BAZA-365535 format. One record per atom (N, C-alpha, C, CB): residue number from 1; residue in three letters; atom name; x, y, z. Coordinates in Angstrom, 3 decimals. Glycine has a CB too. Layout:
<atoms>
{k:NUM; r:ALA; a:CA; c1:X; c2:Y; c3:Z}
...
</atoms>
This chain:
<atoms>
{k:1; r:LEU; a:N; c1:119.105; c2:85.788; c3:-189.833}
{k:1; r:LEU; a:CA; c1:118.173; c2:86.460; c3:-191.492}
{k:1; r:LEU; a:C; c1:118.853; c2:87.285; c3:-192.114}
{k:1; r:LEU; a:CB; c1:116.723; c2:87.390; c3:-191.385}
{k:2; r:ASN; a:N; c1:118.939; c2:86.983; c3:-193.266}
{k:2; r:ASN; a:CA; c1:120.053; c2:87.173; c3:-194.663}
{k:2; r:ASN; a:C; c1:119.160; c2:89.232; c3:-194.622}
{k:2; r:ASN; a:CB; c1:119.486; c2:85.467; c3:-196.914}
{k:3; r:GLN; a:N; c1:120.447; c2:89.424; c3:-195.283}
{k:3; r:GLN; a:CA; c1:120.869; c2:90.365; c3:-195.368}
{k:3; r:GLN; a:C; c1:119.767; c2:91.287; c3:-196.334}
{k:3; r:GLN; a:CB; c1:122.188; c2:90.109; c3:-195.726}
{k:4; r:GLU; a:N; c1:118.492; c2:91.053; c3:-197.079}
{k:4; r:GLU; a:CA; c1:117.528; c2:91.771; c3:-197.666}
{k:4; r:GLU; a:C; c1:116.686; c2:91.369; c3:-196.847}
{k:4; r:GLU; a:CB; c1:117.230; c2:91.648; c3:-199.021}
{k:5; r:GLN; a:N; c1:116.834; c2:90.479; c3:-195.876}
{k:5; r:GLN; a:CA; c1:115.473; c2:90.328; c3:-194.504}
{k:5; r:GLN; a:C; c1:116.169; c2:91.550; c3:-193.536}
{k:5; r:GLN; a:CB; c1:115.386; c2:88.257; c3:-193.340}
{k:6; r:TYR; a:N; c1:117.153; c2:90.764; c3:-193.595}
{k:6; r:TYR; a:CA; c1:117.292; c2:92.266; c3:-192.576}
{k:6; r:TYR; a:C; c1:116.753; c2:93.865; c3:-192.057}
{k:6; r:TYR; a:CB; c1:118.157; c2:92.615; c3:-192.879}
{k:7; r:GLY; a:N; c1:116.853; c2:94.058; c3:-193.959}
{k:7; r:GLY; a:CA; c1:116.746; c2:95.409; c3:-194.573}
{k:7; r:GLY; a:C; c1:114.372; c2:95.916; c3:-194.564}
{k:7; r:GLY; a:CB; c1:117.781; c2:95.053; c3:-196.764}
{k:8; r:ILE; a:N; c1:114.201; c2:95.226; c3:-194.434}
{k:8; r:ILE; a:CA; c1:112.657; c2:94.982; c3:-193.796}
{k:8; r:ILE; a:C; c1:112.714; c2:94.834; c3:-192.952}
{k:8; r:ILE; a:CB; c1:111.815; c2:94.143; c3:-194.031}
{k:9; r:TYR; a:N; c1:113.219; c2:93.803; c3:-192.181}
{k:9; r:TYR; a:CA; c1:112.962; c2:93.973; c3:-190.319}
{k:9; r:TYR; a:C; c1:112.804; c2:95.568; c3:-190.039}
{k:9; r:TYR; a:CB; c1:114.605; c2:93.338; c3:-189.190}
{k:10; r:LYS; a:N; c1:114.742; c2:96.023; c3:-190.517}
{k:10; r:LYS; a:CA; c1:114.846; c2:97.031; c3:-189.957}
{k:10; r:LYS; a:C; c1:114.510; c2:97.915; c3:-190.699}
{k:10; r:LYS; a:CB; c1:115.811; c2:97.191; c3:-189.488}
{k:11; r:GLU; a:N; c1:113.730; c2:98.190; c3:-191.316}
{k:11; r:GLU; a:CA; c1:113.074; c2:99.584; c3:-191.411}
{k:11; r:GLU; a:C; c1:111.210; c2:98.631; c3:-191.098}
{k:11; r:GLU; a:CB; c1:113.506; c2:100.667; c3:-193.513}
{k:12; r:ILE; a:N; c1:110.726; c2:98.207; c3:-190.852}
{k:12; r:ILE; a:CA; c1:109.756; c2:98.070; c3:-190.002}
{k:12; r:ILE; a:C; c1:109.632; c2:98.437; c3:-188.424}
{k:12; r:ILE; a:CB; c1:109.581; c2:96.964; c3:-190.156}
{k:13; r:MET; a:N; c1:111.042; c2:98.281; c3:-187.648}
{k:13; r:MET; a:CA; c1:111.181; c2:98.296; c3:-186.263}
{k:13; r:MET; a:C; c1:111.273; c2:99.643; c3:-186.530}
{k:13; r:MET; a:CB; c1:112.299; c2:97.481; c3:-185.441}
{k:14; r:ASP; a:N; c1:112.122; c2:100.754; c3:-186.718}
{k:14; r:ASP; a:CA; c1:112.097; c2:101.914; c3:-187.112}
{k:14; r:ASP; a:C; c1:111.023; c2:102.464; c3:-187.112}
{k:14; r:ASP; a:CB; c1:112.538; c2:102.029; c3:-188.054}
{k:15; r:ALA; a:N; c1:110.433; c2:101.916; c3:-187.986}
{k:15; r:ALA; a:CA; c1:109.041; c2:102.860; c3:-188.302}
{k:15; r:ALA; a:C; c1:108.244; c2:102.252; c3:-187.048}
{k:15; r:ALA; a:CB; c1:108.102; c2:102.561; c3:-190.091}
{k:16; r:VAL; a:N; c1:107.715; c2:101.650; c3:-186.505}
{k:16; r:VAL; a:CA; c1:107.257; c2:101.805; c3:-185.271}
{k:16; r:VAL; a:C; c1:108.165; c2:101.992; c3:-184.616}
{k:16; r:VAL; a:CB; c1:106.583; c2:100.963; c3:-184.792}
{k:17; r:THR; a:N; c1:109.560; c2:102.515; c3:-184.136}
{k:17; r:THR; a:CA; c1:110.525; c2:103.158; c3:-182.525}
{k:17; r:THR; a:C; c1:109.445; c2:104.706; c3:-182.533}
{k:17; r:THR; a:CB; c1:113.114; c2:103.696; c3:-182.882}
{k:18; r:HIS; a:N; c1:109.626; c2:104.417; c3:-184.329}
{k:18; r:HIS; a:CA; c1:109.302; c2:106.220; c3:-184.520}
{k:18; r:HIS; a:C; c1:107.949; c2:106.884; c3:-184.467}
{k:18; r:HIS; a:CB; c1:109.719; c2:106.724; c3:-185.952}
{k:19; r:LYS; a:N; c1:107.540; c2:105.218; c3:-184.572}
{k:19; r:LYS; a:CA; c1:106.030; c2:105.774; c3:-184.435}
{k:19; r:LYS; a:C; c1:105.105; c2:106.674; c3:-185.996}
{k:19; r:LYS; a:CB; c1:106.251; c2:107.052; c3:-183.021}
{k:20; r:ARG; a:N; c1:105.973; c2:105.608; c3:-186.687}
{k:20; r:ARG; a:CA; c1:105.483; c2:106.453; c3:-188.376}
{k:20; r:ARG; a:C; c1:104.688; c2:105.797; c3:-188.723}
{k:20; r:ARG; a:CB; c1:106.450; c2:106.604; c3:-189.726}
{k:21; r:PRO; a:N; c1:102.970; c2:105.358; c3:-189.440}
{k:21; r:PRO; a:CA; c1:102.572; c2:104.930; c3:-189.661}
{k:21; r:PRO; a:C; c1:103.742; c2:104.311; c3:-190.668}
{k:21; r:PRO; a:CB; c1:101.541; c2:105.406; c3:-189.677}
{k:22; r:LEU; a:N; c1:102.733; c2:102.601; c3:-190.955}
{k:22; r:LEU; a:CA; c1:103.676; c2:102.192; c3:-192.326}
{k:22; r:LEU; a:C; c1:102.394; c2:100.373; c3:-192.416}
{k:22; r:LEU; a:CB; c1:106.338; c2:101.870; c3:-191.752}
{k:23; r:CYS; a:N; c1:102.883; c2:100.503; c3:-193.404}
{k:23; r:CYS; a:CA; c1:101.554; c2:99.244; c3:-194.361}
{k:23; r:CYS; a:C; c1:102.609; c2:98.539; c3:-195.710}
{k:23; r:CYS; a:CB; c1:99.634; c2:100.543; c3:-195.495}
{k:24; r:ALA; a:N; c1:103.333; c2:97.885; c3:-194.835}
{k:24; r:ALA; a:CA; c1:103.973; c2:96.749; c3:-194.958}
{k:24; r:ALA; a:C; c1:103.368; c2:95.423; c3:-196.474}
{k:24; r:ALA; a:CB; c1:103.754; c2:96.212; c3:-193.313}
{k:25; r:PHE; a:N; c1:103.984; c2:95.254; c3:-197.444}
{k:25; r:PHE; a:CA; c1:103.639; c2:93.455; c3:-198.207}
{k:25; r:PHE; a:C; c1:104.621; c2:93.274; c3:-198.330}
{k:25; r:PHE; a:CB; c1:102.863; c2:92.994; c3:-199.639}
{k:26; r:VAL; a:N; c1:104.730; c2:91.864; c3:-198.235}
{k:26; r:VAL; a:CA; c1:105.734; c2:91.358; c3:-198.339}
{k:26; r:VAL; a:C; c1:105.336; c2:89.740; c3:-199.203}
{k:26; r:VAL; a:CB; c1:106.364; c2:91.417; c3:-196.868}
{k:27; r:ASP; a:N; c1:106.420; c2:90.417; c3:-200.227}
{k:27; r:ASP; a:CA; c1:105.477; c2:89.525; c3:-201.278}
{k:27; r:ASP; a:C; c1:107.070; c2:88.581; c3:-201.780}
{k:27; r:ASP; a:CB; c1:104.397; c2:90.780; c3:-202.950}
{k:28; r:GLY; a:N; c1:107.272; c2:87.275; c3:-202.565}
{k:28; r:GLY; a:CA; c1:108.212; c2:86.818; c3:-202.687}
{k:28; r:GLY; a:C; c1:108.502; c2:85.858; c3:-203.521}
{k:28; r:GLY; a:CB; c1:108.435; c2:86.640; c3:-201.857}
{k:29; r:LYS; a:N; c1:109.147; c2:84.982; c3:-203.880}
{k:29; r:LYS; a:CA; c1:109.291; c2:83.684; c3:-204.811}
{k:29; r:LYS; a:C; c1:109.261; c2:82.621; c3:-203.511}
{k:29; r:LYS; a:CB; c1:110.948; c2:83.614; c3:-205.931}
{k:30; r:ALA; a:N; c1:108.914; c2:81.131; c3:-204.129}
{k:30; r:ALA; a:CA; c1:108.279; c2:79.856; c3:-202.551}
{k:30; r:ALA; a:C; c1:109.389; c2:79.769; c3:-201.993}
{k:30; r:ALA; a:CB; c1:107.653; c2:77.951; c3:-202.813}
{k:31; r:GLY; a:N; c1:109.343; c2:79.778; c3:-201.024}
{k:31; r:GLY; a:CA; c1:111.622; c2:79.233; c3:-200.243}
{k:31; r:GLY; a:C; c1:111.768; c2:79.996; c3:-199.949}
{k:31; r:GLY; a:CB; c1:113.278; c2:78.834; c3:-201.020}
{k:32; r:ARG; a:N; c1:111.155; c2:81.644; c3:-200.023}
{k:32; r:ARG; a:CA; c1:112.346; c2:82.592; c3:-199.867}
{k:32; r:ARG; a:C; c1:113.203; c2:83.283; c3:-198.373}
{k:32; r:ARG; a:CB; c1:111.796; c2:83.717; c3:-200.593}
{k:33; r:GLY; a:N; c1:111.655; c2:82.460; c3:-197.421}
{k:33; r:GLY; a:CA; c1:112.049; c2:83.020; c3:-196.152}
{k:33; r:GLY; a:C; c1:109.884; c2:84.242; c3:-195.919}
{k:33; r:GLY; a:CB; c1:114.273; c2:84.331; c3:-196.546}
{k:34; r:LYS; a:N; c1:110.026; c2:84.425; c3:-196.797}
{k:34; r:LYS; a:CA; c1:108.324; c2:85.265; c3:-196.027}
{k:34; r:LYS; a:C; c1:107.808; c2:85.032; c3:-195.024}
{k:34; r:LYS; a:CB; c1:107.041; c2:85.103; c3:-196.615}
{k:35; r:THR; a:N; c1:107.801; c2:83.828; c3:-194.316}
{k:35; r:THR; a:CA; c1:106.923; c2:83.194; c3:-192.764}
{k:35; r:THR; a:C; c1:107.887; c2:83.247; c3:-192.031}
{k:35; r:THR; a:CB; c1:106.220; c2:81.557; c3:-192.608}
{k:36; r:PHE; a:N; c1:109.229; c2:83.087; c3:-192.515}
{k:36; r:PHE; a:CA; c1:110.022; c2:83.351; c3:-191.858}
{k:36; r:PHE; a:C; c1:110.280; c2:84.875; c3:-191.087}
{k:36; r:PHE; a:CB; c1:110.798; c2:82.932; c3:-192.565}
{k:37; r:LEU; a:N; c1:110.384; c2:84.967; c3:-191.733}
{k:37; r:LEU; a:CA; c1:110.446; c2:86.794; c3:-191.746}
{k:37; r:LEU; a:C; c1:109.877; c2:88.249; c3:-190.884}
{k:37; r:LEU; a:CB; c1:109.860; c2:87.071; c3:-192.878}
{k:38; r:VAL; a:N; c1:108.547; c2:87.430; c3:-190.993}
{k:38; r:VAL; a:CA; c1:106.644; c2:88.157; c3:-190.627}
{k:38; r:VAL; a:C; c1:106.784; c2:87.338; c3:-189.919}
{k:38; r:VAL; a:CB; c1:105.012; c2:88.198; c3:-191.652}
{k:39; r:ASN; a:N; c1:107.013; c2:85.479; c3:-188.914}
{k:39; r:ASN; a:CA; c1:107.142; c2:85.499; c3:-187.966}
{k:39; r:ASN; a:C; c1:107.728; c2:86.119; c3:-187.279}
{k:39; r:ASN; a:CB; c1:107.233; c2:84.903; c3:-187.839}
{k:40; r:THR; a:N; c1:108.731; c2:86.984; c3:-187.874}
{k:40; r:THR; a:CA; c1:110.471; c2:87.382; c3:-186.602}
{k:40; r:THR; a:C; c1:109.304; c2:88.485; c3:-186.334}
{k:40; r:THR; a:CB; c1:112.845; c2:88.148; c3:-187.413}
{k:41; r:ILE; a:N; c1:108.980; c2:89.185; c3:-187.597}
{k:41; r:ILE; a:CA; c1:108.485; c2:90.401; c3:-186.650}
{k:41; r:ILE; a:C; c1:107.936; c2:90.187; c3:-185.894}
{k:41; r:ILE; a:CB; c1:107.847; c2:91.291; c3:-186.972}
{k:42; r:CYS; a:N; c1:107.058; c2:89.751; c3:-186.850}
{k:42; r:CYS; a:CA; c1:104.725; c2:89.406; c3:-185.286}
{k:42; r:CYS; a:C; c1:105.715; c2:89.042; c3:-183.685}
{k:42; r:CYS; a:CB; c1:102.857; c2:86.327; c3:-185.956}
{k:43; r:ASN; a:N; c1:106.345; c2:87.894; c3:-184.221}
{k:43; r:ASN; a:CA; c1:107.228; c2:87.395; c3:-182.037}
{k:43; r:ASN; a:C; c1:107.605; c2:88.258; c3:-181.770}
{k:43; r:ASN; a:CB; c1:108.701; c2:86.303; c3:-181.495}
{k:44; r:LYS; a:N; c1:108.799; c2:89.996; c3:-181.786}
{k:44; r:LYS; a:CA; c1:109.442; c2:90.891; c3:-182.036}
{k:44; r:LYS; a:C; c1:108.622; c2:91.977; c3:-181.692}
{k:44; r:LYS; a:CB; c1:109.914; c2:90.822; c3:-183.199}
{k:45; r:LEU; a:N; c1:107.678; c2:91.683; c3:-181.842}
{k:45; r:LEU; a:CA; c1:106.400; c2:93.434; c3:-181.551}
{k:45; r:LEU; a:C; c1:106.055; c2:92.687; c3:-180.455}
{k:45; r:LEU; a:CB; c1:104.617; c2:94.075; c3:-182.887}
{k:46; r:ARG; a:N; c1:105.130; c2:91.510; c3:-180.559}
{k:46; r:ARG; a:CA; c1:103.838; c2:90.976; c3:-179.973}
{k:46; r:ARG; a:C; c1:105.334; c2:90.408; c3:-178.106}
{k:46; r:ARG; a:CB; c1:102.683; c2:89.064; c3:-181.543}
{k:47; r:SER; a:N; c1:106.717; c2:90.261; c3:-178.428}
{k:47; r:SER; a:CA; c1:106.932; c2:90.956; c3:-177.394}
{k:47; r:SER; a:C; c1:107.358; c2:91.750; c3:-176.788}
{k:47; r:SER; a:CB; c1:107.056; c2:90.741; c3:-177.061}
{k:48; r:GLU; a:N; c1:107.195; c2:93.012; c3:-177.404}
{k:48; r:GLU; a:CA; c1:107.319; c2:94.087; c3:-176.915}
{k:48; r:GLU; a:C; c1:106.287; c2:94.878; c3:-176.671}
{k:48; r:GLU; a:CB; c1:108.019; c2:94.581; c3:-177.473}
{k:49; r:GLY; a:N; c1:104.354; c2:93.979; c3:-176.327}
{k:49; r:GLY; a:CA; c1:103.497; c2:94.423; c3:-176.192}
{k:49; r:GLY; a:C; c1:102.436; c2:94.870; c3:-177.608}
{k:49; r:GLY; a:CB; c1:103.984; c2:95.223; c3:-175.402}
{k:50; r:HIS; a:N; c1:103.282; c2:95.124; c3:-178.048}
{k:50; r:HIS; a:CA; c1:102.324; c2:96.017; c3:-179.226}
{k:50; r:HIS; a:C; c1:101.159; c2:94.560; c3:-179.713}
{k:50; r:HIS; a:CB; c1:103.664; c2:96.784; c3:-181.051}
{k:51; r:ILE; a:N; c1:100.527; c2:95.324; c3:-180.380}
{k:51; r:ILE; a:CA; c1:99.158; c2:94.535; c3:-181.126}
{k:51; r:ILE; a:C; c1:99.475; c2:94.545; c3:-182.162}
{k:51; r:ILE; a:CB; c1:97.728; c2:95.046; c3:-181.127}
{k:52; r:VAL; a:N; c1:99.630; c2:92.946; c3:-183.140}
{k:52; r:VAL; a:CA; c1:100.145; c2:92.181; c3:-184.480}
{k:52; r:VAL; a:C; c1:98.671; c2:92.277; c3:-185.417}
{k:52; r:VAL; a:CB; c1:100.740; c2:90.263; c3:-184.106}
{k:53; r:LEU; a:N; c1:99.201; c2:92.482; c3:-186.320}
{k:53; r:LEU; a:CA; c1:97.833; c2:92.181; c3:-187.137}
{k:53; r:LEU; a:C; c1:98.283; c2:91.746; c3:-188.840}
{k:53; r:LEU; a:CB; c1:96.723; c2:93.818; c3:-187.106}
{k:54; r:PRO; a:N; c1:98.461; c2:90.082; c3:-188.365}
{k:54; r:PRO; a:CA; c1:99.308; c2:89.652; c3:-190.143}
{k:54; r:PRO; a:C; c1:98.300; c2:89.419; c3:-190.601}
{k:54; r:PRO; a:CB; c1:100.460; c2:88.265; c3:-190.540}
{k:55; r:THR; a:N; c1:98.345; c2:89.753; c3:-191.962}
{k:55; r:THR; a:CA; c1:96.737; c2:89.155; c3:-192.711}
{k:55; r:THR; a:C; c1:97.909; c2:88.213; c3:-194.113}
{k:55; r:THR; a:CB; c1:95.111; c2:91.150; c3:-193.669}
{k:56; r:ALA; a:N; c1:97.096; c2:87.883; c3:-195.160}
{k:56; r:ALA; a:CA; c1:97.238; c2:86.921; c3:-196.531}
{k:56; r:ALA; a:C; c1:96.530; c2:87.269; c3:-196.761}
{k:56; r:ALA; a:CB; c1:97.294; c2:85.603; c3:-196.816}
{k:57; r:THR; a:N; c1:96.751; c2:86.619; c3:-198.551}
{k:57; r:THR; a:CA; c1:95.731; c2:87.109; c3:-199.628}
{k:57; r:THR; a:C; c1:95.257; c2:85.839; c3:-199.878}
{k:57; r:THR; a:CB; c1:96.277; c2:87.925; c3:-200.995}
{k:58; r:SER; a:N; c1:95.697; c2:85.449; c3:-199.043}
{k:58; r:SER; a:CA; c1:94.831; c2:83.747; c3:-199.283}
{k:58; r:SER; a:C; c1:94.822; c2:82.823; c3:-198.046}
{k:58; r:SER; a:CB; c1:95.700; c2:82.655; c3:-200.545}
{k:59; r:ALA; a:N; c1:93.697; c2:82.091; c3:-197.531}
{k:59; r:ALA; a:CA; c1:93.446; c2:81.380; c3:-196.124}
{k:59; r:ALA; a:C; c1:94.773; c2:80.228; c3:-195.765}
{k:59; r:ALA; a:CB; c1:91.789; c2:80.459; c3:-196.238}
{k:60; r:PHE; a:N; c1:94.742; c2:79.692; c3:-196.865}
{k:60; r:PHE; a:CA; c1:96.642; c2:79.273; c3:-197.187}
{k:60; r:PHE; a:C; c1:97.387; c2:79.910; c3:-195.768}
{k:60; r:PHE; a:CB; c1:97.544; c2:80.403; c3:-199.024}
{k:61; r:ALA; a:N; c1:98.153; c2:80.397; c3:-196.972}
{k:61; r:ALA; a:CA; c1:99.529; c2:81.837; c3:-196.473}
{k:61; r:ALA; a:C; c1:98.983; c2:82.113; c3:-195.110}
{k:61; r:ALA; a:CB; c1:99.542; c2:83.757; c3:-197.605}
{k:62; r:ALA; a:N; c1:97.341; c2:82.843; c3:-194.794}
{k:62; r:ALA; a:CA; c1:96.864; c2:82.977; c3:-193.225}
{k:62; r:ALA; a:C; c1:97.122; c2:82.539; c3:-192.691}
{k:62; r:ALA; a:CB; c1:96.011; c2:82.906; c3:-192.725}
{k:63; r:GLN; a:N; c1:97.089; c2:81.234; c3:-192.687}
{k:63; r:GLN; a:CA; c1:97.426; c2:80.557; c3:-191.632}
{k:63; r:GLN; a:C; c1:98.671; c2:79.652; c3:-191.415}
{k:63; r:GLN; a:CB; c1:96.474; c2:79.939; c3:-191.463}
{k:64; r:LEU; a:N; c1:99.979; c2:80.363; c3:-192.091}
{k:64; r:LEU; a:CA; c1:100.990; c2:80.068; c3:-191.183}
{k:64; r:LEU; a:C; c1:101.748; c2:80.589; c3:-190.999}
{k:64; r:LEU; a:CB; c1:101.462; c2:79.327; c3:-191.203}
{k:65; r:TYR; a:N; c1:100.665; c2:81.840; c3:-190.347}
{k:65; r:TYR; a:CA; c1:101.141; c2:83.151; c3:-188.699}
{k:65; r:TYR; a:C; c1:100.424; c2:82.740; c3:-187.967}
{k:65; r:TYR; a:CB; c1:100.845; c2:85.010; c3:-188.593}
{k:66; r:PRO; a:N; c1:100.548; c2:83.132; c3:-186.409}
{k:66; r:PRO; a:CA; c1:99.390; c2:82.849; c3:-185.541}
{k:66; r:PRO; a:C; c1:99.050; c2:84.327; c3:-185.659}
{k:66; r:PRO; a:CB; c1:99.644; c2:82.141; c3:-183.931}
{k:67; r:GLY; a:N; c1:98.010; c2:83.551; c3:-185.020}
{k:67; r:GLY; a:CA; c1:96.788; c2:84.920; c3:-185.057}
{k:67; r:GLY; a:C; c1:96.722; c2:85.696; c3:-186.829}
{k:67; r:GLY; a:CB; c1:97.525; c2:86.539; c3:-183.621}
{k:68; r:GLY; a:N; c1:96.936; c2:84.921; c3:-187.821}
{k:68; r:GLY; a:CA; c1:96.854; c2:85.757; c3:-188.661}
{k:68; r:GLY; a:C; c1:95.059; c2:84.846; c3:-189.925}
{k:68; r:GLY; a:CB; c1:98.839; c2:85.907; c3:-189.372}
{k:69; r:LYS; a:N; c1:94.866; c2:86.508; c3:-190.484}
{k:69; r:LYS; a:CA; c1:94.071; c2:85.784; c3:-191.357}
{k:69; r:LYS; a:C; c1:93.837; c2:86.577; c3:-192.647}
{k:69; r:LYS; a:CB; c1:92.799; c2:85.421; c3:-190.690}
{k:70; r:THR; a:N; c1:92.966; c2:86.293; c3:-193.567}
{k:70; r:THR; a:CA; c1:93.486; c2:86.858; c3:-194.558}
{k:70; r:THR; a:C; c1:93.007; c2:88.016; c3:-195.189}
{k:70; r:THR; a:CB; c1:93.578; c2:86.085; c3:-195.287}
{k:71; r:THR; a:N; c1:93.009; c2:89.396; c3:-195.902}
{k:71; r:THR; a:CA; c1:93.228; c2:90.235; c3:-195.847}
{k:71; r:THR; a:C; c1:91.743; c2:90.819; c3:-195.785}
{k:71; r:THR; a:CB; c1:94.143; c2:90.452; c3:-196.649}
{k:72; r:HIS; a:N; c1:91.538; c2:90.353; c3:-196.992}
{k:72; r:HIS; a:CA; c1:89.654; c2:90.843; c3:-196.951}
{k:72; r:HIS; a:C; c1:88.728; c2:90.792; c3:-195.858}
{k:72; r:HIS; a:CB; c1:88.771; c2:89.972; c3:-197.840}
{k:73; r:SER; a:N; c1:88.902; c2:89.829; c3:-194.739}
{k:73; r:SER; a:CA; c1:88.431; c2:89.590; c3:-193.366}
{k:73; r:SER; a:C; c1:88.993; c2:90.149; c3:-192.587}
{k:73; r:SER; a:CB; c1:88.414; c2:88.489; c3:-192.932}
{k:74; r:VAL; a:N; c1:89.690; c2:90.839; c3:-192.348}
{k:74; r:VAL; a:CA; c1:90.301; c2:92.599; c3:-191.973}
{k:74; r:VAL; a:C; c1:89.885; c2:93.338; c3:-191.890}
{k:74; r:VAL; a:CB; c1:90.950; c2:93.320; c3:-192.494}
{k:75; r:PHE; a:N; c1:89.753; c2:93.628; c3:-193.400}
{k:75; r:PHE; a:CA; c1:89.819; c2:94.732; c3:-193.742}
{k:75; r:PHE; a:C; c1:88.108; c2:95.298; c3:-194.428}
{k:75; r:PHE; a:CB; c1:91.110; c2:94.687; c3:-194.688}
{k:76; r:LYS; a:N; c1:87.431; c2:94.182; c3:-194.558}
{k:76; r:LYS; a:CA; c1:86.018; c2:94.535; c3:-195.012}
{k:76; r:LYS; a:C; c1:84.737; c2:95.283; c3:-194.157}
{k:76; r:LYS; a:CB; c1:85.534; c2:93.290; c3:-195.380}
</atoms>
């Protein structure tokens, strides 16, 4: 993870560790490592037994995440 990715990773992991509610939205230009970051976070949390529901705004983006769904289909 680069420095910016690690900052996001740490913020999310701290929220989970301290049982603080957090809704995170990761966005950025193509090729910036969004998919890598989200998959890293999902894999870490799942390895610790957490339930993770990755969502994306499009079906194309959602298919990049194991178990990913569109935000609309999860929260309708």
